[in-house]
C-alpha positions as CSV (number, residue, x, y, z in Angstrom):
1,M,0.4,15.3,9.1
2,I,1.7,11.7,8.9
3,R,1.6,9.8,12.2
4,P,1.7,6.1,13.3
5,M,-1.6,4.3,12.8
6,T,-3.6,3.5,16.0
7,M,-6.5,0.9,16.3
8,E,-8.7,4.1,16.7
9,D,-7.9,5.0,13.1
10,L,-9.4,1.7,11.6
11,D,-12.9,3.0,11.0
12,S,-11.5,5.6,8.6
13,V,-8.9,3.3,7.2
14,L,-11.5,0.7,6.5
15,E,-13.7,3.5,4.8
16,I,-10.7,4.3,2.4
17,Y,-9.9,0.6,1.8
18,N,-13.4,-0.5,1.0
19,D,-13.9,2.5,-1.4
20,A,-10.8,1.2,-3.3
21,I,-12.3,-2.3,-3.2
22,L,-15.7,-1.2,-4.6
23,N,-14.7,1.4,-7.1
24,T,-11.1,0.7,-8.4
25,T,-8.8,-2.1,-9.6
26,A,-6.0,-1.0,-7.0
27,L,-6.6,-4.3,-5.4
28,Y,-8.5,-7.3,-6.7
29,R,-10.8,-8.0,-3.9
30,T,-14.6,-7.7,-4.8
31,E,-16.2,-7.8,-1.5
32,P,-15.8,-5.0,1.3
33,E,-13.5,-5.8,4.3
34,T,-15.0,-6.1,7.7
35,L,-13.9,-4.0,10.7
36,E,-12.8,-7.4,12.3
37,G,-10.7,-8.3,9.2
38,K,-9.0,-4.9,9.4
39,Q,-8.3,-5.4,13.0
40,R,-6.7,-8.6,12.3
41,W,-4.6,-7.1,9.5
42,F,-3.5,-4.2,12.0
43,L,-2.6,-6.8,14.8
44,E,-0.7,-9.0,12.3
45,I,1.4,-6.1,10.9
46,E,1.9,-4.7,14.5
47,K,3.1,-8.1,15.6
48,E,5.7,-8.1,13.0
49,N,6.7,-4.8,14.1
50,N,6.1,-3.4,10.6
51,P,5.2,0.4,10.1
52,M,1.6,1.6,9.5
53,F,1.0,5.3,9.0
54,V,-2.1,7.5,8.5
55,Y,-2.2,10.8,6.8
56,E,-4.4,13.3,8.8
57,E,-5.8,16.5,7.4
58,D,-7.9,18.9,9.7
59,G,-8.5,15.8,12.2
60,E,-9.6,13.5,9.4
61,V,-7.7,10.3,8.3
62,V,-7.5,10.7,4.5
63,G,-4.8,8.3,3.7
64,F,-2.8,5.3,5.0
65,A,0.3,3.3,4.1
66,A,2.0,0.2,5.5
67,F,4.5,-2.4,4.6
68,K,4.9,-6.2,5.4
69,R,7.2,-9.0,4.3
70,F,6.8,-9.8,0.7
71,V,6.7,-13.4,1.4
72,S,6.3,-14.7,4.9
73,N,9.4,-17.1,4.8
74,E,12.4,-16.0,6.8
75,G,14.6,-15.6,3.9
76,Y,12.5,-12.8,2.6
77,K,12.8,-10.5,5.8
78,Y,14.5,-7.8,4.0
79,S,12.0,-7.7,1.1
80,M,8.7,-5.7,2.0
81,E,5.6,-5.2,-0.1
82,H,4.0,-1.9,0.6
83,S,0.5,-0.3,0.2
84,V,-0.6,3.3,0.0
85,Y,-4.2,4.3,-0.2
86,V,-5.7,7.8,-0.3
87,S,-9.3,8.8,0.0
88,A,-10.9,9.3,-3.2
89,K,-11.9,12.9,-2.5
90,H,-8.3,13.7,-1.5
91,R,-6.5,12.2,-4.4
92,G,-4.3,14.5,-6.6
93,K,-3.0,16.5,-3.5
94,G,0.3,14.8,-3.1
95,I,-0.7,12.7,-0.1
96,G,0.2,9.4,-1.7
97,K,3.6,10.8,-2.4
98,K,4.3,11.9,1.2
99,L,3.0,8.5,2.4
100,L,5.3,6.6,0.1
101,Q,8.2,8.8,0.9
102,K,7.6,8.2,4.6
103,L,7.6,4.4,4.0
104,I,10.8,4.5,2.0
105,E,12.5,6.5,4.9
106,E,11.1,3.9,7.4
107,A,12.3,1.1,5.3
108,K,15.9,2.6,5.1
109,K,15.9,3.0,9.0
110,R,15.0,-0.7,9.3
111,E,17.7,-1.9,6.8
112,V,15.0,-3.1,4.3
113,R,16.8,-4.2,1.1
114,T,13.8,-3.7,-1.4
115,L,10.5,-2.4,-1.4
116,I,8.0,-4.0,-3.8
117,A,4.9,-2.6,-5.4
118,L,2.2,-4.8,-7.0
119,I,0.2,-2.5,-9.2
120,D,-2.6,-3.0,-11.6
121,S,-1.2,-2.3,-15.0
122,D,-3.8,0.3,-15.9
123,N,-3.0,2.3,-13.0
124,I,-0.8,4.8,-14.5
125,A,-0.9,7.2,-11.7
126,S,0.5,4.7,-9.1
127,I,3.1,3.5,-11.8
128,K,4.3,7.2,-12.4
129,L,4.3,7.8,-8.6
130,H,6.6,4.9,-8.0
131,E,8.8,5.8,-10.8
132,Q,9.3,9.3,-9.3
133,F,10.9,7.4,-6.3
134,G,13.3,5.4,-8.5
135,F,11.2,2.2,-8.7
136,H,11.7,0.0,-11.7
137,F,9.6,-2.3,-13.5
138,A,10.3,-5.8,-12.4
139,G,7.7,-8.0,-14.1
140,R,4.1,-8.5,-15.2
141,L,1.7,-11.2,-14.6
142,Q,-1.1,-11.4,-17.3
143,H,-4.7,-12.0,-16.6
144,V,-4.2,-12.9,-13.0
145,G,-7.2,-10.7,-11.8
146,Y,-10.8,-10.6,-12.8
147,K,-12.9,-7.5,-11.6
148,F,-15.6,-5.3,-13.2
149,G,-16.0,-7.9,-16.0
150,K,-12.6,-7.9,-17.4
151,W,-9.2,-9.7,-16.9
152,L,-6.5,-7.6,-15.2
153,D,-2.7,-7.7,-15.2
154,I,-0.5,-6.9,-12.3
155,V,2.9,-5.3,-12.7
156,Y,5.7,-5.6,-10.1
157,Y,7.9,-2.5,-9.4
158,Q,10.8,-2.6,-7.1
159,L,13.1,-0.1,-5.2
160,E,16.5,-1.5,-4.3
161,L,17.4,0.7,-1.0
162,Y,21.0,-0.6,-0.9
163,E,23.2,-1.6,-3.9
């Protein structure tokens, strides 16, 4: 079940997020997030009236998704950067796909013009997921991240919601 995220979900969200930090290149952080940091993130996105969702299975939060303005300047108010994270033990079950679909639907309701994904260039699963929804390659930045003893490239994927 997908539902709006609440402050009470943040312990589970933090566990999923910190697992991604410590074990993947899905994001280029190297130190775990604190609960206080995740609470600030939640309040910032809530203040901007942007959506945050969790995927709940058998009463357990096993994934989450959100979007926020790509760049904080007012001229970017119709361009959103999104994030989708799924618990390691629940990956491959279509949860990320359902969360991304929910974000796209929500973006359309809010008249967002474009959704933007920043993806580690080696994250083929995420790239393929985005391509399934019509996202197209929009650029690459080489050697901008360093994690697990190697330099990493980030790729941008973009979905135009209105032509």
